[in-house]
C-alpha positions as CSV (number, residue, x, y, z in Angstrom):
1,M,-14.9,8.5,7.7
2,E,-11.2,7.6,8.1
3,R,-11.5,4.9,5.5
4,Q,-12.8,7.4,2.8
5,R,-10.1,9.9,3.7
6,L,-7.4,7.2,3.2
7,I,-8.9,6.0,-0.1
8,Q,-9.1,9.6,-1.3
9,A,-5.4,10.2,-0.4
10,A,-4.5,7.1,-2.5
11,I,-6.6,8.2,-5.4
12,D,-5.1,11.7,-5.3
13,A,-1.6,10.3,-5.4
14,L,-2.3,8.1,-8.4
15,P,-1.3,10.6,-11.1
16,G,2.2,10.9,-9.7
17,A,3.1,7.3,-10.5
18,Y,6.2,6.9,-12.7
19,V,5.2,4.2,-15.1
20,P,6.7,4.8,-18.6
21,Y,6.8,1.0,-19.3
22,S,3.7,-0.7,-18.0
23,H,1.5,2.4,-17.8
24,F,-0.1,0.7,-14.8
25,H,-0.5,3.4,-12.1
26,V,-0.6,2.3,-8.4
27,A,-0.9,4.5,-5.3
28,A,-1.1,3.8,-1.7
29,A,-2.0,5.8,1.4
30,L,-0.6,4.5,4.7
31,L,-2.3,5.4,8.0
32,C,0.0,5.7,11.0
33,K,-1.4,5.1,14.5
34,D,-0.9,8.8,15.3
35,G,-3.2,9.7,12.3
36,T,-0.4,10.8,9.9
37,V,-0.9,9.6,6.4
38,Y,2.0,8.8,4.0
39,T,1.3,8.2,0.3
40,G,3.4,6.2,-2.1
41,I,3.4,5.5,-5.8
42,N,4.9,2.9,-8.0
43,I,8.2,3.9,-9.6
44,E,9.3,1.9,-12.6
45,N,12.8,1.4,-13.8
46,A,14.1,0.3,-17.3
47,A,15.9,-2.6,-15.6
48,Y,12.6,-3.7,-14.0
49,T,14.0,-5.3,-10.8
50,P,14.8,-1.9,-9.2
51,T,11.1,-0.9,-9.6
52,V,9.4,-0.1,-6.3
53,C,5.7,-0.7,-5.6
54,A,3.5,2.0,-4.2
55,E,2.9,0.2,-0.9
56,R,6.7,-0.1,-0.2
57,S,7.2,3.4,-1.3
58,A,4.7,4.6,1.4
59,F,6.1,2.3,4.1
60,F,9.7,3.3,3.5
61,R,8.8,7.0,3.4
62,A,7.0,6.7,6.8
63,V,9.8,4.6,8.3
64,N,12.3,7.1,7.1
65,E,10.3,9.8,9.1
66,G,10.5,7.7,12.2
67,K,7.1,6.0,12.1
68,R,6.8,2.4,13.3
69,E,3.1,1.9,14.1
70,F,0.5,1.6,11.4
71,E,-3.2,0.9,11.3
72,A,-4.2,0.6,7.6
73,I,-3.3,1.1,4.0
74,A,-5.5,1.9,1.1
75,I,-4.4,0.8,-2.4
76,C,-5.7,1.7,-5.8
77,G,-4.4,1.2,-9.3
78,G,-5.2,0.8,-13.0
79,K,-3.9,0.9,-16.5
80,D,-3.3,4.6,-17.5
81,G,-4.4,5.6,-14.1
82,V,-8.0,4.5,-14.6
83,L,-9.5,2.6,-11.7
84,T,-11.4,-0.4,-13.1
85,D,-10.7,-3.2,-10.6
86,Y,-9.2,-4.0,-7.2
87,C,-5.4,-3.8,-7.1
88,S,-3.9,-6.2,-4.5
89,P,-0.4,-5.9,-3.0
90,C,2.3,-8.2,-4.3
91,G,4.0,-10.8,-2.1
92,V,7.0,-8.6,-1.4
93,C,4.8,-5.7,-0.3
94,R,2.8,-8.0,2.0
95,Q,6.1,-9.1,3.6
96,V,7.2,-5.5,4.2
97,M,3.8,-4.9,5.8
98,R,4.4,-7.9,8.0
99,E,7.6,-6.4,9.3
100,F,5.9,-3.4,10.7
101,T,2.4,-4.4,11.6
102,D,0.2,-6.8,13.6
103,P,-1.2,-9.0,10.8
104,G,-4.3,-9.7,12.8
105,T,-5.3,-6.1,13.0
106,F,-3.6,-4.2,10.2
107,K,-6.2,-3.4,7.5
108,I,-5.6,-3.4,3.8
109,I,-8.2,-1.6,1.8
110,L,-8.4,-2.3,-1.9
111,A,-10.3,0.5,-3.6
112,K,-11.9,0.9,-7.1
113,S,-13.5,4.2,-6.0
114,L,-14.3,6.1,-2.9
115,T,-17.3,3.9,-2.3
116,E,-16.3,0.6,-3.9
117,Y,-13.7,-1.1,-1.8
118,R,-12.8,-4.4,-0.1
119,E,-11.1,-4.6,3.3
120,F,-8.9,-7.4,4.6
121,T,-6.5,-8.0,7.4
122,L,-2.9,-8.7,6.5
123,E,-3.3,-12.1,8.1
124,Q,-6.0,-12.9,5.5
125,L,-3.7,-11.9,2.6
126,L,-0.5,-13.4,4.1
127,P,-1.4,-16.4,6.1
128,M,1.4,-17.9,8.2
129,G,3.6,-14.9,7.4
130,F,7.2,-14.8,8.6
131,G,7.8,-12.0,11.0
132,P,10.4,-10.5,13.5
133,E,9.2,-12.8,16.2
134,N,10.3,-15.8,14.2
135,L,13.9,-14.7,14.6
136,M,13.7,-14.5,18.4
């Protein structure tokens, strides 16, 4: 299953998170329409505001490689890297997703394990989002 492969990629990336302050690891695996998967991790900073979330890390990595079409993202996270609950993307990450996806079809998979997950569309998590078409 593509879903399990994506969740596993996020789980595998989790130990790489740089979280010396919060100790809350987050990882994401972003599926491009061509089947390529890009992972991202949260990277904290002592000044806090320069911190980057795992979801944006994955998106920016993929965009840097020329990707612009995405199908889904799997997200997992937990204190000290232990998955105990669902980890939902912050508002800024939802807005970045909105820039590059169709909110009605882009899937966001929140995973506690390979078999415990919830799936949403971006539209469900960011109703009435502001996108590129609003500027045309």
